[in-house]
N, C-alpha and C positions, 0 to 999 in steps of 0.2 A: 409295785403294788401299789395299788391307791389306798391311803390310813382309811378308817371308820370317817373322820368328819370330815373328809374329803368328799366320799358315797353321800353322808348324809346333806353336808351340801347342794351333792346334785338333785337328792331327792327333794330339800328344799324349793330348791327355784323352778322344777316342772312342775310342783304343784301350786307355786305361785302363776306361773304360765297358765297353767290348767283352769285355776280358778277366775284367769280372764274370760272365759266363754272362747277363745277364738276354734279352739279347738272341737268344740261342737258346730260350729258352720262348714257344713259340708261342702260349700265351694272350696274352701280353705283344704280341707282333708283332700281335696281331688284333688287338688293342686301341688303336694307333697305329694300326692300318689306318682302323680308324670315328674314333679324332682326327681322320686328315687328310680324309677324308669327309666332315667336319662344319665342319674347318678349310675348305674349298672352299667350302662352302653358305652355311657363315654370313658368307662376303666375296666372293660374289659380282660383286658393285655395284662394289667396287673392282677384282674384273679384267677387268669388261668393260671397267669406264673407263681402267683402261690397256694392252690393247687396242684400243679404240678410239684414244685419244694415238697405239699405235704406230703403229698399221697401218690404220687408217680400219677397222675387221673390222668389219663389222653384223653384229647384234646376234647376229642367227640361226647365222649362221657361227659365231660363235665360242661359243655355245651347243655347238652338233653337234663342233666340230672339238678346242675347248677345256674348255668344263664337264663335254664329255661322257667326261672318265676319269674323272666320277664311276661309269661302270659299267665299265672295269677296276676300279675298289677294289671296288663289287658283289663282279663275279665270282671273282677273288680271296679274297675276304674267306668266298663259298660250296667254295672250293674247297682252299684251304689245311691246315686238317685231313689233309687227303688226299695233299695233294702231299708235307708235312714224313714222314708213315710210312715206315719203314724198308722197302722193296721187295725181298722175293725171290727170289732165279734160281735155277737149276737147279744143282746138282752137279755131282760124273759119281763113276762111279762107283771108279773106285782110290782119291776121298776117303771113300768112305765109313769112319764116319760124320762125317756133316757138315751144314753148315747155310751157302749163300754167303745174304748180304746187302747191298743198297746203300742208304750213309746219307746223306739230304743232307743238309750242312752248309754256316754260313754263313760267306764270306771274309772277311771282316773291317772295312776301311773301306773304303769303293769311291768314287768321282769322279764326277758324273756332267755333264758339260758340256753346257747345254743349246744349241740357233740359237735366229734371230729368225725364224723364218717360222711360228710356232706355238708360241710363248714358253714358252705355259705348260704346254700337252697335253703338250713335248716335252721339260718339266723333270720335270712329277709322273707320267710314265707308267712311265718308267725306275725312276723311286722307288720306284716301289708295287710293283715286283720286286725289289729293295732288301730293304724290310722285311719283303717277307713271306719272303725268304733267312734273315732275322733278321740281318742287319750295319748297320753306322754309315755314314753315309754325308754326304758334304761338295757340294754342289749349287753349281755354277759356271753366273748364265742369262746370256743373251746381253748384253753390253751397248750391243748393239746396236738394241735393246728396252728403250728406257732402263725408262719410266713401267713395264713387265711384270717387270724385276727389279725393282724396289725395290717393287715391290707386294705378288712373291713374299718378300724380305728379309724383309718387314713383317711379313707373314703368318706365316713359320716364328720367326722372332723370338719374337713373340708367345705360339705354340703348341708352340714344342718347343727344349729343353734343345739347347745347340749342343757338346755334348758326346755328342749323339747325332744328333741332323739339323743342319748349320748350311750358311747359305748366305752363298758370299762374292762378290759382285760387284765389279767393274772388268773393264779392256781385257786387250790384249795380253800387256802387264806382268806381272798379276793371275795369269792362264791361265799363261805362262812359270816365274814362281815356285812354282804349282802343282803346276805340270810336274816340277820339279825335287825333288820328296817321293818317296817311297814310298809308293803305292797297292797294296788286293790285288785291286783288279779297274781299268777304267778305262775308261768308257763315255760315246760322243761322239757327237751328232748334228752333222753338217755339210757341208761338200764335200771332195773328194780331198784336194786339197793341204794344206787344216791333218791331214787324216785321216793322213795321212803323219808330219805331224808329230809327235802325236800316238803312235802310233806309235815311229817312235823313240826320244821321251823314254822311254815305257815299256817299253822294250826293255835301256837301261841301269837297268832294277832287274826284270828280267824280267817285267813285272806282265803278266798279259793284260788284251784290250781286245776292246770289241766297238764296231764304226765302223761307226756306219748312215749313210750316206753318199746318192749321187742318180743320177747321169747324164742319159742321152739315150732317156730312155726311149719306145719308139715304141709307134704306135697305128694297127694294120691292118686294116683297112678292103675285106670283101669284097663282092662284089655282090650277094649271097645275103645279106639284113640286111632288118630293119625298118627303115626309113629315118629315119621319126622319131624315135624310140624312140633310133637308134643317134646323128644329130646333135643328139639333148638330152643324151643322159646322154655325148658328148663334150665339149660347153660347155659340159657343168656343172663334169666332172671338173678340166677346161681351166682352166675362168676364175674358180675359186670364189679366195680369197685375192688376186686378182687374179696368179695363176698361179703366186704361191711360194707351191709346195707339191711335195715332192721326190718325190713320183708321178704328180705332172699329166703327161699325153700329153703328151711334148716334140715330136712334129713324127706328121704323119698321114702313110698311108703307104697309097693309094686305090687302088684296081682305075677304070684310065681309066676304062671306059666307066659308073660314078657319081658322076664327082669331081664334073659340073657341078650332079646333084642335091643331092648331101651338101652343098656346099658353099650352096647357095640353102636348106637347110634348117638350117644352120648360122648362118646369116644372122637367120632368121624366129626361130632360137631367142635370140641376143643380143638383139635387138629385145624379143621377149617378155621377157627377164629384167631387158634393165636402158634399156630405152626406147632411146628416138631417142639422149638426152644421156647416159650412160652418166654421165660429169662431175659430175651434175646428181642421181644415183641414189642412194641409199644404203644400196644392197644392195650398192654396189662398192667394196673396198678401193683401199690404194693402195700405190705402191712403197715400200720400208722407207728409203731413203735417197737423196742425191740420187748415190752415189757407182752403184749401182748402177743408176738413174736411168741415168745415162748410159752404162752398159755394155748394156743393152737400147735405147735412143735409138739405137747406131748398127746394131743388128741390119735397123729399119726401111729401110737400104738393100739388103739383104742380099736384092731381090726383086720382087713385084709384088704392092702392096697392093692386095687388093680387099676387104675392109671392117676399119674402125676407121683407125689410125693415128695418132690424134689425140695432141697431150702437151702437158702444162702442166709445164714444168721448178716453178715457184710451189707448187704441188701436189703435187707427183710423183707424177702423172693421167699414164699408157698406160691407151689406149682400147684394149676388148679387139679383138684386132687380125690378120688373117686374112694368111699372105702366097705366093701362087702363082708359077713356076716360078723357082723356087730351086733351086741346083747345089747337088750333095751336098760340093762342094768349098769351099761359101760359111762365113763363119766362123758363122755362125749354129747351121749344121749339127757346128763341133765342139767346141763345149759344151754343155753344160746351158744352159738359156733364163731359167729358174726365174723367168715371167714372164710375161704377157699377150700373148705373138705365140705363134702356131701356125703354122708353113708347112705348105703341103702338097705333096708328091709323088706323083707319078703312079705305076702299076705297071703292067707286063702280065698278069706270071702271080705266084701267091704263091710258087713258085721266086724271081724276079728279087726280091719283096719281103724272101725269110729270107735271101740275101747280103746285102742290103744293114743290113739289123739284125746280123748275122751279121761284118760289117767294122766294127761298132762297140764298144768295151768292151760288157762285158755290163751290159748296163742296170737299173738296183733294181726296175724292174715291165715289162710287157711286154703291152700290150694288144691282144685280139684279137674282133671283131665280124666272126662268119661265124654260119649257120645250119646252114652243113656240116661234122660229125662228122670227118668225114677231116681238111677243113683246120685244124681244133681238134687233131688228133693230131699231124698234120701241123709244125705250130707246136711243141707240148710235145715235139714228138722232135726238130727238130734247129735248136732254139735252146733257151739259155741265159739266166739272167734270176732277179732273186730273187722274185719273185714273177711270175703271172701271170690276169686278169683276164682272161674271157669274156663278150663282151656286157653290157659295163658298163666304167666308172672307178672308179679310187681302195677302191671299195667292197668292196676286199679286206681292207683291215684293219678291219673292221666285227668281224671275224668272233677269237670269244678264239680258239681253239683254230688258229688258223694260227698260225704263225711267220712273224714280220714282219723282213725281212733280205735286204744283198743278197750278190754275190756278185764274186771280183772284186773290180774298180776300184769298184761299187757299195757294195763293205761288207763285214765278217767279223761271221760271229753272227745274233743274232736277239734278239726276245722279244716279248713281247703274250701273254696268259694263261700258261696254265705252261712258256712258254719264256723269261717272264720271271723269273721264278724258276728254273730251271733255270741261265743266264744268270751269275743273284748266288749261286751255290752252286756250292757241289763235292759230288761223287757219292763219296763215300766206300765204295771196295769192303772188306769184310768176309768173310774166315772164318774158322768159329766150330767148330771138331775137340773131338773126342771122346775122351777117354781109354779107352774101352771095348776098345777093339781098335788093334793096334799092328805089322801086316803086315811084315816084316824086310824084302820086300822091295830096298825102295829104298835098303836100307844095303850098306855097302862088309861083308867082301867081297862083289865082284860075280860070281863064278867063276858060271859054273851056272843065272847068272840072263835075259843078254840073250834069253832066246829070249819067255822069258815079260814079257819089257821091251815085245817087238818087237808080240807079242799086244794088247799092250796100247793102246799104240801105233797100229797097223797096223789 
């Protein structure tokens, strides 16, 4: 673990480097993004091996959800020059002649604290925005994914000067030491409880924060659907990474007329995906550690297990599990599950389902499966969530131009695509005036000028 003096020295070096102005050069930013891209490509084997060791993550999922950060790098490289250009906005007649312009400028030295569930992608994805905006950055990978944390530290030590981008490894104590320091922005991905700690620490320095949290993302299933496609998309979105996804469907709210058929179709999908013995299937992952395993297995008593339920403490295996007859007051319905257990709750009408959703804190994601356009609009109008995906799950994160972030308890701020650039930038407002005219209506003495002012204002 780095001691406080070492952390302070890294920050001091980064502030000195930032003060040189080098990171403000757009060509430098593009060069560094290309270095980052090459670094990911050159170290794929080590990254995949680390993800396998930490989460037993299948190679396909690792490429799609971790190495896939390459798409974000490419998108940013393509659009960066246009993002950095000053943007003219309309001035007002009384300012004539003048020009109003917004200049995006870097914040300075930023801290990125990453989670363990997608430990590589959720470290690099915000970093892409930080680099694009012209900042220096300190990365704090999750100690709960130690192999990936070590791989990230090794990769960055070899490819980036720590006065520009540094990786600080360690546990809770290291995070506490980092949070004592003054940063120009803190970007955190993780749980709500830790998010409150981050925000409290940041407040002492008036440091702005982006908090990417989570919550109980509901999945509402109407009767008017393509049943086969719905079941497949729900099963995929819930059970990739063994359910350890912040936007995984947390619970199903199903129209009671199709509940039985939907359950049967999801059962068939699970068998198709993972076979009769998912514990032996290379395409199914594991729980991150014993603490999470114990928390999740306690949920298995919160209803009737209709598929799955098998566990192996030695290998941290929990089978893909569906639970029926779940009370809304049960522990499984009071906190984010973050694992391969899917409770099923039936409803009589859409208003009832909306009432259940709105009784919970605002989630990071909301899913609706329905062909009914009126139902779709009703959900969008009467619920609040970080984002919505209609007739699919999880795929909304793949659209670069859709900002990704929470609302209320599910987070503050957003990123992805230009939203990442904006998150790590200050939008500096500039008014440029001319010396050609200098009307005296705004200067004292004010006698006889009030009527003119009223006309201008009114």
